[in-house]
C-alpha positions as a Python dict, from the first residue, in 0.01 Angstrom:
ca = {
    (1, 'M'): (0, 0, 0),
    (2, 'R'): (95, 332, 137),
    (3, 'V'): (79, 417, 493),
    (4, 'N'): (-113, 745, 409),
    (5, 'H'): (-387, 556, 215),
    (6, 'I'): (-465, 344, 472),
    (7, 'S'): (-436, 645, 744),
    (8, 'E'): (-658, 820, 553),
    (9, 'R'): (-925, 507, 578),
    (10, 'F'): (-850, 475, 931),
    (11, 'N'): (-929, 831, 986),
    (12, 'Q'): (-1292, 813, 823),
    (13, 'V'): (-1359, 496, 997),
    (14, 'Q'): (-1263, 646, 1340),
    (15, 'D'): (-1504, 947, 1227),
    (16, 'A'): (-1762, 685, 1163),
    (17, 'I'): (-1726, 495, 1491),
    (18, 'S'): (-1754, 804, 1660),
    (19, 'Q'): (-2071, 930, 1509),
    (20, 'A'): (-2244, 619, 1580),
    (21, 'C'): (-2100, 603, 1913),
    (22, 'H'): (-2268, 945, 1946),
    (23, 'R'): (-2616, 828, 1817),
    (24, 'A'): (-2605, 529, 2045),
    (25, 'R'): (-2475, 728, 2329),
    (26, 'R'): (-2197, 471, 2355),
    (27, 'R'): (-1817, 568, 2457),
    (28, 'E'): (-1577, 488, 2170),
    (29, 'E'): (-1358, 298, 2421),
    (30, 'E'): (-1602, 24, 2444),
    (31, 'I'): (-1546, -74, 2028),
    (32, 'T'): (-1256, -283, 1947),
    (33, 'L'): (-1170, -251, 1564),
    (34, 'I'): (-1025, -560, 1436),
    (35, 'A'): (-832, -505, 1083),
    (36, 'V'): (-919, -797, 875),
    (37, 'T'): (-584, -842, 658),
    (38, 'K'): (-744, -1171, 469),
    (39, 'T'): (-555, -1211, 143),
    (40, 'W'): (-376, -897, 215),
    (41, 'P'): (39, -919, 238),
    (42, 'A'): (242, -839, 583),
    (43, 'E'): (368, -525, 436),
    (44, 'V'): (4, -428, 463),
    (45, 'V'): (-1, -499, 822),
    (46, 'Q'): (308, -331, 905),
    (47, 'A'): (167, -36, 733),
    (48, 'A'): (-166, -68, 929),
    (49, 'T'): (47, -110, 1242),
    (50, 'E'): (238, 214, 1185),
    (51, 'V'): (-91, 431, 1169),
    (52, 'G'): (-202, 299, 1506),
    (53, 'L'): (-377, -25, 1441),
    (54, 'T'): (-320, -289, 1708),
    (55, 'D'): (-599, -586, 1655),
    (56, 'F'): (-583, -772, 1334),
    (57, 'G'): (-819, -1083, 1243),
    (58, 'E'): (-749, -1351, 973),
    (59, 'N'): (-1029, -1591, 847),
    (60, 'K'): (-759, -1863, 737),
    (61, 'V'): (-536, -2064, 963),
    (62, 'Q'): (-255, -2048, 667),
    (63, 'E'): (-267, -1677, 671),
    (64, 'L'): (-257, -1640, 1058),
    (65, 'I'): (35, -1869, 1121),
    (66, 'A'): (260, -1656, 816),
    (67, 'K'): (160, -1344, 963),
    (68, 'A'): (94, -1316, 1326),
    (69, 'P'): (472, -1426, 1436),
    (70, 'L'): (599, -1116, 1237),
    (71, 'F'): (418, -885, 1464),
    (72, 'P'): (390, -1026, 1797),
    (73, 'E'): (312, -701, 1962),
    (74, 'N'): (-10, -662, 1789),
    (75, 'K'): (-335, -897, 1908),
    (76, 'W'): (-458, -1163, 1634),
    (77, 'H'): (-814, -1278, 1625),
    (78, 'M'): (-930, -1578, 1448),
    (79, 'I'): (-1243, -1485, 1305),
    (80, 'G'): (-1314, -1790, 1034),
    (81, 'H'): (-1452, -2124, 1061),
    (82, 'L'): (-1180, -2385, 1203),
    (83, 'Q'): (-1149, -2725, 1191),
    (84, 'R'): (-1032, -2943, 1499),
    (85, 'N'): (-713, -3036, 1303),
    (86, 'K'): (-581, -2658, 1297),
    (87, 'A'): (-678, -2592, 1681),
    (88, 'R'): (-339, -2615, 1776),
    (89, 'Q'): (-197, -2366, 1523),
    (90, 'V'): (-487, -2132, 1607),
    (91, 'M'): (-411, -2142, 1990),
    (92, 'T'): (-23, -2071, 1933),
    (93, 'H'): (-85, -1756, 1727),
    (94, 'A'): (-430, -1600, 1776),
    (95, 'Q'): (-526, -1450, 2141),
    (96, 'D'): (-887, -1449, 2048),
    (97, 'F'): (-1115, -1710, 1851),
    (98, 'H'): (-1446, -1572, 1712),
    (99, 'A'): (-1605, -1862, 1545),
    (100, 'L'): (-1681, -2133, 1796),
    (101, 'D'): (-1976, -2336, 1690),
    (102, 'N'): (-1928, -2686, 1784),
    (103, 'L'): (-1866, -2873, 2102),
    (104, 'R'): (-1602, -3119, 1963),
    (105, 'L'): (-1416, -2801, 1864),
    (106, 'A'): (-1473, -2639, 2193),
    (107, 'G'): (-1347, -2986, 2364),
    (108, 'T'): (-1029, -2982, 2159),
    (109, 'L'): (-970, -2617, 2225),
    (110, 'N'): (-1022, -2688, 2598),
    (111, 'R'): (-777, -2998, 2599),
    (112, 'L'): (-505, -2770, 2414),
    (113, 'A'): (-571, -2487, 2619),
    (114, 'A'): (-529, -2673, 2967),
    (115, 'E'): (-219, -2829, 2796),
    (116, 'A'): (-47, -2485, 2748),
    (117, 'G'): (-169, -2381, 3093),
    (118, 'R'): (-391, -2094, 2957),
    (119, 'I'): (-739, -2000, 2919),
    (120, 'F'): (-826, -1908, 2581),
    (121, 'P'): (-1113, -1661, 2495),
    (122, 'C'): (-1352, -1743, 2230),
    (123, 'F'): (-1702, -1599, 2089),
    (124, 'I'): (-1995, -1857, 2006),
    (125, 'Q'): (-2072, -1798, 1642),
    (126, 'V'): (-2478, -1762, 1606),
    (127, 'N'): (-2656, -1806, 1258),
    (128, 'V'): (-2891, -1520, 1328),
    (129, 'S'): (-2980, -1476, 932),
    (130, 'R'): (-3017, -1908, 936),
    (131, 'E'): (-2857, -1919, 596),
    (132, 'D'): (-2741, -2264, 481),
    (133, 'S'): (-2427, -2129, 347),
    (134, 'K'): (-2331, -1999, 696),
    (135, 'F'): (-2155, -2177, 988),
    (136, 'G'): (-2287, -2103, 1338),
    (137, 'I'): (-2511, -2244, 1614),
    (138, 'T'): (-2886, -2133, 1570),
    (139, 'P'): (-3011, -1890, 1781),
    (140, 'D'): (-3252, -2142, 1921),
    (141, 'G'): (-2975, -2365, 2043),
    (142, 'V'): (-2747, -2109, 2210),
    (143, 'G'): (-2874, -2194, 2566),
    (144, 'E'): (-2784, -2538, 2536),
    (145, 'F'): (-2459, -2473, 2410),
    (146, 'V'): (-2376, -2242, 2670),
    (147, 'I'): (-2462, -2470, 2904),
    (148, 'A'): (-2296, -2767, 2768),
    (149, 'S'): (-1955, -2585, 2740),
    (150, 'E'): (-1961, -2479, 3106),
    (151, 'E'): (-1785, -2819, 3169),
    (152, 'F'): (-1472, -2671, 2939),
    (153, 'E'): (-1246, -2496, 3225),
    (154, 'S'): (-987, -2387, 2978),
    (155, 'I'): (-1201, -2220, 2753),
    (156, 'K'): (-1363, -1873, 2813),
    (157, 'I'): (-1678, -1759, 2662),
    (158, 'K'): (-1657, -1363, 2613),
    (159, 'G'): (-1958, -1339, 2423),
    (160, 'L'): (-2153, -1406, 2063),
    (161, 'M'): (-2040, -1351, 1674),
    (162, 'T'): (-2229, -1324, 1409),
    (163, 'L'): (-2224, -1297, 1013),
    (164, 'A'): (-2529, -1056, 913),
    (165, 'S'): (-2727, -1140, 619),
    (166, 'P'): (-2613, -940, 302),
    (167, 'D'): (-2987, -798, 259),
    (168, 'I'): (-2897, -433, 436),
    (169, 'R'): (-3278, -415, 514),
    (170, 'K'): (-3238, -730, 761),
    (171, 'V'): (-2914, -639, 918),
    (172, 'R'): (-3060, -454, 1234),
    (173, 'E'): (-3285, -674, 1305),
    (174, 'E'): (-3057, -957, 1293),
    (175, 'F'): (-2784, -756, 1535),
    (176, 'Q'): (-3097, -716, 1757),
    (177, 'L'): (-3165, -1055, 1798),
    (178, 'L'): (-2804, -1146, 1891),
    (179, 'R'): (-2790, -891, 2135),
    (180, 'S'): (-3112, -1026, 2284),
    (181, 'I'): (-2956, -1372, 2290),
    (182, 'R'): (-2661, -1209, 2448),
    (183, 'N'): (-2844, -1058, 2702),
    (184, 'K'): (-3054, -1384, 2779),
    (185, 'H'): (-2725, -1570, 2894),
    (186, 'E'): (-2496, -1263, 2967),
    (187, 'R'): (-2432, -1447, 3326),
    (188, 'L'): (-2291, -1718, 3150),
    (189, 'I'): (-2134, -1596, 2854),
    (190, 'G'): (-1994, -1252, 2925),
    (191, 'T'): (-2094, -919, 2724),
    (192, 'G'): (-1899, -928, 2406),
    (193, 'L'): (-2085, -901, 2071),
    (194, 'S'): (-1831, -953, 1785),
    (195, 'M'): (-2080, -803, 1481),
    (196, 'G'): (-2019, -577, 1212),
    (197, 'M'): (-1820, -596, 904),
    (198, 'S'): (-1734, -306, 658),
    (199, 'G'): (-2071, -271, 482),
    (200, 'D'): (-2276, -248, 845),
    (201, 'Y'): (-2045, -178, 1113),
    (202, 'E'): (-2190, 154, 1202),
    (203, 'I'): (-2532, -28, 1255),
    (204, 'A'): (-2360, -279, 1453),
    (205, 'I'): (-2226, -31, 1676),
    (206, 'E'): (-2557, 120, 1709),
    (207, 'E'): (-2699, -239, 1844),
    (208, 'G'): (-2406, -277, 2078),
    (209, 'A'): (-2109, -429, 1930),
    (210, 'T'): (-1820, -435, 2124),
    (211, 'H'): (-1622, -565, 1855),
    (212, 'I'): (-1639, -496, 1427),
    (213, 'R'): (-1440, -688, 1202),
    (214, 'L'): (-1327, -437, 898),
    (215, 'G'): (-1141, -512, 584),
    (216, 'S'): (-1232, -325, 282),
    (217, 'A'): (-1323, -29, 498),
    (218, 'L'): (-950, -1, 592),
    (219, 'F'): (-776, -145, 293),
    (220, 'G'): (-1016, -132, -1),
    (221, 'V'): (-1118, -381, -214),
    (222, 'R'): (-931, -740, -156),
    (223, 'Q'): (-644, -854, -401),
}
């Protein structure tokens, strides 16, 4: 993939972010754009880095550990479901984790972070669409989860993450729900809202997203 191809798409995305921020009366600096390089080779990460992208996300551990060491200057986000037996690999190669969805995993990450002498930032994944096919804590269960996770001193909850419904008619309402849950528990979980992908990131920004996760908007249809 040519650098100018990614550069053109990146410019289009930046314009869309700017317009969404203007509509929402927000500053562009409030938005972290995560380039999702799922299935794309290292050459694409290199091209994306050359045009100015700095944050990259992977859904699968094997892709994270293959690419992250090649680009240590970038910030890497693990944004997909994680099994506890792969937690150490994520701890080694990712700076942020966006899919914390159960207390056993939280305990494992906390232990590994303590062993490494670090604080590991995490977003709690919330299943706002209540789809059986998606991971995440139910909206009603966030408060209990947050209280229970307070015992883990080596992980830091930065906020909430969600995958919205594929039905665009429901997306805004679901993003509003995540924001309202964040607002209710903000004292304990921080202000982060990791929400919005290529098909709905402008709506996400209008509804308060701090982190958007874009793949096809930057790179085209996945290989």
